[in-house]
N, C-alpha and C positions, 0 to 999 in steps of 0.2 A: 879314733879320737883319743887324746891324752887322758889318762886316768888320774884321779886324785892321788893314788898311791905312788904313781910314777913321779909326779911333781914333788911330792913330799920327800921322796927318797933321793932326789937330785938337788943338792944344795948349792951347786956352783955351776957357772956356765961351762967350765972346762969338763966337768963330769957329764953335763948334758951333751956336749959335742961328742965326747967319747962314746956315750951310749948310742947316739944317732949313727955315728960312723960304723959301729959294730953291727948295726942292723941292716946296713945297706948291702945289697948283693953286688957282685962283680958285674962288669958289662955283659949285656945280653949276648948269648952265644947263638950261633946258627941252629944248633941242635935244639936249644931251648925254644927258639921261635918256631921251629918246625912242629912242635907239639902244642902250640897255642891254638886257640879257636880260630878257624878260617870261615869267613863268610863274606866274600868280596862282592861288590856291586857288579852288575853286568858291565862288561867292557864294551866300548864302542870304537870302531875304526876311525870315526870322524875326530878332528881335533877337539880338544876339550874346550868347553864354553866357560869363560871365567864367571865368577859370581857377579850378581848385579851390583851396580853402584850403590854404596850405602846412602841412607837418607841424609838430607841436608840438616844443618844445625846452626842456629843463630839466636840472637837476642834483640828483642824490641827494648832497647836499653833506656833507663830513666834519665832523660835530659843530657845524654852524652853527646860528644861531637858526631858529625854526620857519618864518619867512618868508624864509629865507636865499636870496640870489641872485635875488630876485624881479625886480630891474630888468633882468636879462639872461635871463629865462626866460618861458615862456608858461604854465607850471604850477609848482605846489609840491606836495610830498608830505607827508602826515601819517600817523602810524603807530599802529595800535591797540596798547594795552599799553605803549607808550613815550611817546606824546604825549597819548593820550586813552583812556578806558575806558567812560565813561558818555555818554549822549546829550547832556547839558549840556556836557561837555568837548569832544565832537565838534563841536557847534555853535560853541563858542568858538574852536576851532582853525580851522574853516572861515572864520569871520569875521575871524580874524587874518591870513589870506592876502591879499595884494594883490588888491583887487577887479578889477583888470585880468587877473588870472591865474585859471586853473581849478585844480582840486584833484585829485590822485591820492590815494586812500585805500588804504593798505596794511594787509592783514589777516593777515600772516604769523604774528604772535605770537598771534593768536586761536586758532591750532591748538595752542599750547603747553599741555601738560597742567597745568603749574604756574602758567601765566599770567605767566611771567617775560619781561622784555624782553631776550631773547637768541635766538640761532639754534642753540642747542645741543640743543634738545629736552628731554624726550621729547615726541613729537607725538601728538595725538589724532585722532579721526575726525570725520566730518561732523556728527554730533549735538552734539558739544562745540562745534564752530565755530558752528553755528546757534544754540545756546543763548546764546552770547556776542554774536552779531550781532543777534538778534531785537529786543533793546531799542533798537537803533540804527536800525532800518528806517525808522521815521517821520521821523527826522531826515535820513537819506539821501534819502528820497523828497522831502522838502520842499526839499532843496538840489540837486535833479537838474540844474538849469541851471548850477550851479557845478562839478559833478563832471566831471572829464575821464575818469576810469576807476576801477575797483575792482581792486586788485592782490591776488590771493588768496594767493600764496606766491612766495618767491624761491628759485630753484635747488633744487627737490626732487631733482634728479639729481646734485647735487654735494655739497660738504662739509656743507651744511645738512641733507641727507637730507630728511625731510619726510613729509607724508601720502601715502598710496597714491593712485594716479591715480583710482581709483573714488570715493574720498572727495572729491577735488577736483571731479570731474564732478558729484557730488551737490550740492556747495556752490554751483557755478555755476548749476545748475538752480534752486536756492532763490533766488539773487540775481536771476536773470532774472524770476522770478515776483514777487518783492517790490519790486525797484527796476528796472522795465523801462526799456529805452532807454539805460542806462548801461553802457558796455563793460566787460567783465571780461577779465582775462588772468592767466596764470601765467607767470612768467619762468623759462626753462630755461637752464642753462649751454650745452648743445649745441642748435643749431637743430633737429636732427632729432627731438628728444624732444617737440616740441610736439604731435605727433600722438597722444600718450598722453592728451591732454585735448581731444578734438575739438570740444566745445561751447563752448570759450573764444571770445570775440568777436574778440580779437586774438591773434596769435602773437608771442612775445617771446623774446629771447635775449641773454645776456651777451656772446656772441661775435658782436657786431653790426656788424662793420666793413663788411660788404657786404650790401646788400639782396637780392642774388641768392641768398643762403643760405636765405632764408625765402620769397622771392617765389613759388616754384613750388608752395607750399601754397595760395596763392590767398586768404589772409586779410590784413587790415590788419596792419601790422608795428610792433612796438615794439622799437627797436634800441638796445641799450646800446653805443654806438659807440666807447667807450673800449676795447672788445674785451678787457677784463680785462688790459690792459697798464698797467704802472706807468710814468708819465712818458714816454709815447711821444713820438717826434720830431715837432715841430709840422709839419714838411713832410709827414710821413706822415698826420697828422690832416687837413691841408689837402687831400690827395688823397682821403681818405675823404669829406670834406665835399662835394667836387666830384662824387664818385660818388653821394652822396645826391641832389644836385640833378639829376644826370643821370637818376636813377630818377624823380624828380618830373616831369621832362619826358618822360613816356611815358604812353600811354593804356591799354595792354593789361594791364600788371602790377597787382597789388594795391597800394594806396597805403601809404606810410609813415605810420602814425598819429603817431609821435613818435620823436625821438632823445632818449636819456638819457645822462648822464655820471655816473660814480661813481668815486670817493667822496671828492672833493677840495673844499676851500674854494677858490673862484675869486677873488672880490673882497671877501668878508667878512673883517673883522679877526679874528673868532673862528673857530676850527676848525683842521683839519689839511689839509695838502696835500703830495703828493709831486711835484707838477708843477714844471717849470721856470717861471721868470718869463715867458719867451716864450710857453709853452703857455697859461698862465693869461690872458695878455694877448690871445692869439688867440681863446680860447674866449669871453672877455668881449666881444670886438669883434663876433664873428658873432652872439652871443646878443643884443646890443643892436640890431644891424641887423635881425635876425629879428623882434624885438619891435616896434621903432619903425616899420618899413616894412611889416609883415605880409606879407613875401615872403621868398623864399630866392634868393640869387644868390652869385656868386663872391666870396670874401673879398677885402677891400681890404688886401692883405698882400704884402710883398716881403721876400726874405731874400738877403743877400749871401754870397759864398763865405767871407768871414772870420767868419761867424756873426752879424754884426749884422743887424738887422731893422727894418722899418717897418710900422706899421699906421695906417690912415686912417679918419676918421669924417666924417659930415655931421651937424652939430649941429641942434638944433630951429629955430634961426634961419637955417638954410641955409649957415652958414659952414663951411669945411673946416678940420679939425684933424688933427694927427698925433701919434703917439708912437713911440718907438724904445727900444732897449736902454739908452740913456743917460738917458732922462727918465721912463719909465713908473714909476708909474701916471698921471702928468700927460699930458694932451693939450693941445697948444699950437696956436694959429692958424698957418696957413701963413705963412712969412715973406714970401711974395709976395702974400698976401691971396687973396681969392676966395671965391665962394659957388657952390653947385651945386644943381640940382633933385633930384639923386640922389647916392647914395654915389659917390665917384670910382672909376673903373675903372683898375686898376693892372697894369703889366706890367714884369717884371724882364728887362732886356736884357743878356746877357753881353758883356763887353768885355775887353781885355787886362789892365787894372789890376784891375777887379772889375765888379760889376753896376751899370748905369745904371737908374734907376727912372723909368718913364714914367707920368705921371698924366693921365688923360683925364677932363674934366668937361663937364657940360651946363649952359650959362648960361641967363639968364632968357628969351631969345627962342628957346630950344631949339637954339641953335648950339653947336658943339663947340670946345673949347680944350684944349691940351695943354701940360704943363710937364715939366721933367726935374729929377731930383736926380742929380748926378754922383757918382762913387765917393768923392770927398773931401767929400761932403755939401754941395756948392754947389747952390743952387736957380736954375734958369733962370726967366725971366719966362714968362707965358702967351702963347701965340700961337694964331691961329685955324686950325681945320681946316675943310674943306668939309663940307657936309651939316648936317642937323638931326636931333635925336633926341627922341622923346616917351616914352622909357623908358630905364632904365639901359643903356648900351652894354655889350656883353660883349667882353672881350679875352682871347685864349687863345694859348698857344704850341703849335704842332704842326708836325712835319716841319722843325724848325730854322728856323721862321719865326713871325712874329706875325700873327694873324688877328683882325679885329674886326668886329662886327656891330651894326647899329642898327635900331631901328624908327623910320622916317622919319615926317614929318607926314601922309603918305598911308596910314599903318599898314602899309606894305609893308616887307619886310626888305631891307637893303642890307649887303653885305659888302665888306671890303677886306683885302688881303694885303700884308704887309710893313711894317716900321717906317716906311719912307718911301713907302708906297703912294700912288700918285697918283690911283687910280681907284676909286670906289665902284661895285660891280656890283649892279644891282637884281635880286634873286631873286623879287620879287613877294610874293604871299601877302597875307592880311589877318589881322594878328596882334592878339590882345588882351593879349599879354604882352611882356615883354622877350625878346629872342632869347637862346639859350644854345648854346654849342658843346659837343659831347661826342664822344668817340671810341667807336665800336662796331665790333668785329672789326677794329681797326686802321685804320678809315676815319673821316675827319672828317665830322661832321654839324653843321648848324645847325638847332636845333629851336625851335618856337614853339607856343603854343596858338592855334588858329584860332577862328573865330566860332561853331563848333558845340561848343566846349569840348574838342575832341580835339587831340592833339599831332600836328603835321606836321613833317616835316624834309626837307632836301635834303642830299645827300651829295656830297662832293668826290671825283672819280674820278682825280685826279692831273693832269687837264688842264681840267676844267670841272665844273659842277654838274649832277648828275642831277635828274630831275623830282621834284616833291613826292611824298612818301609819307606814309602814316599810320604813326605809331610803334606 
């Protein structure tokens, strides 16, 4: 961590860069690596199993067009009785969704006795539901590859009221028979109510800020991670996002099927939104990263004490761009230039004036470079760091210090501690993923997917790294 004394003694960006450069070691040598800690995972003769597909990501957007937020989502939702009622309309709506996205078909209004597009009821029973869905079965069946899930009803335990649990169970049995292989779910306000409909394929909740609230049920989870909050603090949302990634980096728990956000316009010009500009910018940024990289990792996001913020992107041509509270929604090229093989890894370092923003990138030959943005928004130039990375590095704050982890060219994990850390420590392992830091029971762990498809981690005990364990 930067000290107050260091900052007070460095009065210019040029002096800062010189101090940084002087502290950096030369490239790691073979003899140096040979003396580092060795603790490889067991090797397997079988081909490596890739990490599982990351969870879905999408928005139940506020009065936006049918295909709204498609560029920052992996799915779009369409609604019986509001968007479609006939098989022809259903097919047209599925066709209208971005072909790169899957489709969630919502059937809440199919239970409405009057067939109205609202959640006020009165609600019918399973025979009414089946009579309305039966004409759509062939179309649903023909589009099974496009369907992400069938959503039976939203919050029957809250203000929407809704059908009795026995009726929902009967409807799911019908859909399992008619459209096999497509997951079904009922979204409940309270996580514990999911047990009322045990034959649902996924369990889902509006109070979805923490996967632990559903994980003990053992079923894939659909988490509305806005958690029924209006305009939550982006820093709170960022912590939730990291919690979701931490759950992804585990083997034993049930997977997150998807995250959903309701009910705001994010980037669309039409619609409603209660979110702050910062929150919408943040959600759009991680949604784009999730869709373009087909992976989940820490947000490229930093916030200062004065409330200003930065978000960073890697464009399709590998150039790096940024936005902040002064220029959003525009993303501009870095004033110092630069490309990267991955999204940049960002760390906010507290100083006496305000936060210094550290930007870590991976260049064409897999080598590492870092640059800084000072509290007065002056950018340093790029300078080299030792080591190479074949996946996005992870950078994390823990115990008042900065920790970073890389997957090196030998597919092993290396970690470094401190903003001015001089030494990469080789933790070994054979990873098929980027590394990810997470905190479990107050202890820091670095987690990876190994060649068997399982998650392994090593834990910091305060003085050194414990041996590999299965998560």
